[in-house]
N, C-alpha and C positions, 0 to 999 in steps of 0.2 A: 692774647690767648684766644682759643677757640671756644665759642659758646654754641652749644647745640640745643636751641630752644625753638618754640613754635612762634608764629607771628604774634605781635603784641595784641591785636584785636581778639585773638582766640585765647591767649593766655589770661586776659582779663576776665574771661568767662568761666574759667575752670576753677572749681572749688573742691577741696578734699571732702570725701563723703563720710569721713569719720572712722575711727578705730583702726585705721591703717589697712583696711582690706579692699577698699574700692573707692571710686571717685565718681562724682556726678558732673557731667558737662552741661552747662547752661547754654552752650552754643548750639545753634541748629545744625542739622546734618549738612545743609548746603554751605554753611560757614566753614565747617570742618573740612569739606571736600574742595572748597574753592581755592584756586591759585596754587602756587608752588609752596614747598615746605623746605626748610633748610636750617643752617647753622651759622655761626658767626666767628670771624677772626678779628680780634681787636688790635688796632694799631694806633699810633699817635703821630700827628704831623705838626710841624712847627708853624707853617703858614696855612692860610685858609683857602688858597686857590692854586691850581696848577695850570699854567697858561702857556700858549705858544704865540710867537709873533707872526702875523700874516699881513703883509702890506703895511698900511698905516694904522691898523687897529689891532688890539689885543683881544683874542677870544679864547675861551677854554676849548681844548682840543676835542673835536668831534661833538660839540655841543651847540647850544643856541647862540645867536649873535648877541654878545654881551653889550656891545655899544648901542644897538637898537633897543635892547631891553632897558638899559639905563635911561635912554631918552624917554621911553614910554613911562617908566616909573616916575621920572621927573615930572611929566605932564600930570599923572595921576596925583602926585603929592601936591602939586600946585593947586589942583582942583580942590583937594581936601583942605589945604591951608586957607583958600579963599572962601569956601562955601560950607564946610562941615560945621554943623551947629554945636557939637560937643567937643570937649578936649580929646586930642589924639594921644594914644600911648605909643610912642615911637618904638620902645623895646618890643612890645607885643606885635607891632606891625612888621618889624624885621623878622621875628620868629616865624610868623605865619607866611612870609615870603619864602623863607627857607623850607618850611614844611610843605608849601605848595610845590616847590621844585622837586622834592623827593616823592611827593604824592603822585606826581606825573608818571612815575615808574611802576605804580602799584598794579596796573592792569596785567603786567607780566610778572611782577615781583612784589607780592604782598608784604615782604619784609622791609622794603624800602621805607626809611623813616628818618626824620630829623629830630634829634633830642636837644632840647634846651639845656643850659647848665644845670638848672634845678631838676629837670627830668633825669639827667645823667647821675646826679648825686643821689636821687631817690632810688634809681635802678641799682647803683652800687650798694647802697645801704640794704636794700631788700635781698640782694644776692649774698651779702656777707652774713646776714642773719644775726647780727649783733647790735644791741642798742644799750643806752644807759638807762638804768632804772633799778627796781627792786627784785624783779624776777618772779612775779606772782600774777595769776589770772584771777580776777575778782568778778563775780556776777551779782547783779542787783535783783533781788526778788520783787516781783510785781506786786504781790499782795502786802508784804511787810516793809518794803523799801530797804531791807537789810542788804548790806554788801558782804557776800560770803566768799571766802577764798576757795576756789575749786581746783586750783593747781599751783604748786610751788616748784619752780624749776630746780633741778639738782645743782648744787654748788652756787646757787644764786645768793645775793645779799639777803633776801627774805628768808631763805632756808638757814643761812648762817646766823640770822638773828633769832631763829626759833619759831618762825611762822609755820603753821600747819594747815593742811586741807581741812575745811570745816570751820575755821576761825571766822568770826563775824567782825569785820572792821568797824570800830566804834568811834574812836577819836584819832585825829591826826594833828600833831603839834598842839595838843590840848583843846582842839575844837571838835565839838560833837558834830558828826557828819550824818546823823540819822535822817535828817530831812533834806539832805543834798542829793543831787543827781550824781551818779557814778562818774559820768564823763567830766563833770566839773571838778570832782575830787581828784581824779587822775591827772587832769591837765594842769590844775592850779595848786595841788597840794602834794601829790606823790611824785610826779615827774620833776626832774631837776638835773643839775650838773653832776658829773662824776666827782665823787669824793665828798659831796655834801650829804647831810644826814637828815632824817626825819624821825620824830617820836610818834609811836602809835600805840593805841590800846585796842585789844581785840577781846571779844567775848568768847570764851571757850567753855562750853557747858555752863556751870554755875559760877565760873571764875572770870575775873578780868585780868588779862595778862598784858603787861607793858613791855615794850621792846624799842630799841633804837636801831634803825636800819640805815646803813651807809650806802648810798647809791653807787653803782659800779657797772662794769661791763656785764651784760646779760646775754648769754647765748641761748637762743630759742631752741629747745629740743625738736629736731626734725626727723629723727629716725626712730621707728618703732622696732624693737627687737626682743628676743628672748626664746627660750625653749617653748615648745607647744604647751607643756604642762604649766609653765610659769604664766603663759598667756591665757590659761584656762581652756585650752583646746584638747579634747580627748580624741583618741583614735577610735573610730566607729567599730563596733563588734563585727560588722560585715567585712571590714578590711582585715581585722586581726585573724578572722577565720579563713582567710585566703591561703592559697598553697605556696605563696612565695617563700623565699629563703632569707629575706632581709631581717625579719624579726625585730624591727626597730620599735622602741617605746616612745611615748610623748616627751620623755626627758632627753631623748637622743636625736630629736629633730629640731633644728634651729629655724627661726623665722626672722626676716628683716624686711622692712618696708620704708621707702622714702620717696619724696615727690619731685626732687630735682637733683642735678649733679652740680652743686656749687660747693664752696670751701667748707661751709658748716656741715652740710650733708656728708661730704667726703671724710672729714675728720671724725664725725660721729659714727659713720658707717664702718670705718676701719676699726674704731674702738669697739664697736658692737661685734664685728667679726672676730677680733682678738678675744673678747670675752666668751663668745660662743665656742670657738675652737679650743682655746687654751684653758679656760676655767670650766665651762660646762661640758667640754669634750664631746660635742655633738658629732654624730656619725653621718648626718645628712642635713641639707640646708635648703630652705625655700626663700628665694629672693623675690619680693613682690614689687613689681615695677608698674602696676596698673595705675594709670593716671600720671605717671612720671613724665613730665614735659621736657626733660633734657637739661642742658646746662653746659658746663665747661668740659671739653674733651680731656684736659689735663687731669681733672678729677676722675672722670670715667676711666682713663688709662691707668691712674694710680691704683684704683680698685681692681682693675683687670690684672695689673702687675702683681697685686697681692695674692690673687687667686691662681694665676697660670704660672707654670714653669717658664724659665727664660729661653729654653732651647728648642721650642717647637718650630720645625722648619717646613711643615706641610705645604705652605703657600709661598715660600720664599726661595727654597733650594734651587740653585741654578738660574734664578732670575736676577740679572744684573741691576734691575731697577731697585732692588731691596738689599738691605744688609743681610749677610749670610750668617747662619747659625743663631739667629735671634727670633723670638716670638713676635710676630707682627700683630698689632691690635687693629689699626686702621690707617688709611691714607687719603689725602685729598689731591685733586688735580683741577687746575683752572683751564681756561679755553686754550692756553698755550702748552698744556701738558705739564705744567709746573705745580708743585705742591709740597706737602710734608708727610712724613710717616711717623708712626708711634710704635715703639718696641718695648719689650720687657727687659728689666735689668736689675730688679731688687733682690734676686736670689731667694724669693719666698714663693711658696705655692700651697694650695689647699687641695688635698686629694680625697675628697668625699663626694658622693652624689649630690647634684644640685638641680633644683627645679626653678625655673623662672616663670612667674605669673605675669601676663601682660594683657592689655586690652586695646581698643581702638584709640585711646588717648595716651598710650605709651609712645613717646616720640623722640626722635633725634638721638641724643646721647644715650637714652634708654634703649633705643633700637640698636645702636652701635654696640652697647654693652651686651645685650642678649644675643645679637647676631654673632659677635666675636666668640663668646662662650659656646654657642651652638656650632659654629664652624669647626671648632677644635674638638667637638664631641664631649665637652665637659659638662654641658647642661642640656636638659630637655626643656622645651617651652610649651606651656599650657595656657589656654585662654582663647583670645580672638586675634585676628591679624592686626598688627600694630599700625600706627598712624601713617607711616611712609614718608619720612623726611630725609632726603638724600642730597641736599644742596647746602652750601656754606655761604653765610653772609659775613662781610667785613664791617666791623664797627670801627670807624676812624675818628679818634678824638682830636678836635681842632684846638687851636692855640688858646681860645677863650674858655675851654672846658665843655663846650657843646660837642655834638658828635653826629655823624651820619652813618647809616647802615644800609647796605644793599648786597645782593647775591653776587658771589665771586667764584665759588668752587663747587665741584661735586665731591662727595666723600664716599669711600668704599670700605666694606668690612673685609677681613682677611681673604676670603674666597674670591674677591674681586667683584662681588655683587654691589651694585648701586641700588639702594632700596627706594629711590625717589618714586613716589606715587605707587609703590608696590608694597612696602612694609615687610616685616618679618612674619612669615606664616608659621603658626604654632605646630608642634608635633602632634598635639592633641587639642582639637578645638572643642571648647566648652563654652556655651552661652550662659550668662547669668540669668537672663530672662528679658522679657519685653516690657514689663511694667515696673513702676517705681518701687512697689512693695517687693517684687522679686529681686530687684537690683540692690536695694538697701537692706542688706542682711549682715548679721554678725559673721566674724571669721569662722566660727564653728559651723554655721549653717551655709557657708559659702560653697557653691558647687565646684568652683575652680579649685578652691583650697582643699576640698575633700578629695578631688581627683589627684592633686599633688601628693597628698598623704598616702593615698592608695598606691600610687606609682612607686613612692619611696619605700613603703613597707613591704609591698608584694613584688617589687622589682619588675613591674610590667609596664 
């Protein structure tokens, strides 16, 4: 599958800014601007080397002299065996040799990376957004040491057992946890295998409530959505008094925000769209992709397919390179001109005005998504120019479960634009501000959000 994400060293620095409206990058400007930016195609190979016979030695095609490398590594290992004072970890040594080989590519390709088996398992777990547990977020108060429940995930084991926001966790399996650290309680008393249970007592006002919670799959909510009114956002009087003809109320404008394009976000985003369109019957939509660092092109394509009709031929008609009569979302090409295309085929469409909010941290699949909707004239883009990632990496899983990643393709939005180091330029540029206080604002005070509402209500 294709993954449209930013380089690992940048992704580690990006944190959600809260309440779904904006994000704070802890990376420096130089880090964000350095090197190439791209995407990833994941493949699996059965063997760990691809080699070609040349004379009496076997070397990897177009690469270093493997025989000479093996000899030198043997010398180094002998020196370590004979003289190194401490025990050597052979597994760690092998991992860092492989990491070093891929790191040699990073001057040109910051995506080049070797993943150990453990790193790949962790990567997949984070992308899936699912874990075993009870499905509640608990915060420990500094002054009282009380562990208070601040969030209960919908449909989680905790919710099914009756846990509520504001409950104070008091006993777990009969043990008073009042003087324990939250990290100890979570790791040693709450976490456990799927299907196992724990008994807990919570303080709820003047009462003590007992419940048994059976641990199970917990899907972390990653999509914020709702009508403006449900999210507590009103339409400013200055907007209502405009001369436009849209006449939309806060109940008729939907909002949706998510930080990546992976399976959990895709499933939750589609469910949110279903509710907004079919239950809330919104007449306009704001999709907030600020800080969205990308993900899986299949997920992005699925959401585009849900929004766009299947028969838009603006960019494909008469071009033998593409399928005829189909809506094209994106395509990739490698150095030999080979690649893949993505088209609509689900028979579904959403025919309402759409605004996309983006910023400098909207990257990769987020840019493909906004660029595609913008190319077809379905959405207007408000905010600042996006990150500008227009290349593709291949993640190849090796026989032992480890993997390598490096750049292999360019990708293009329907109009044929490759946004590498260019980004998606907004229709309306709005800066949030230059200071932290100006940047960290609620959705209702958000200048980009206000502009989106104004455009939808007044139709300008």
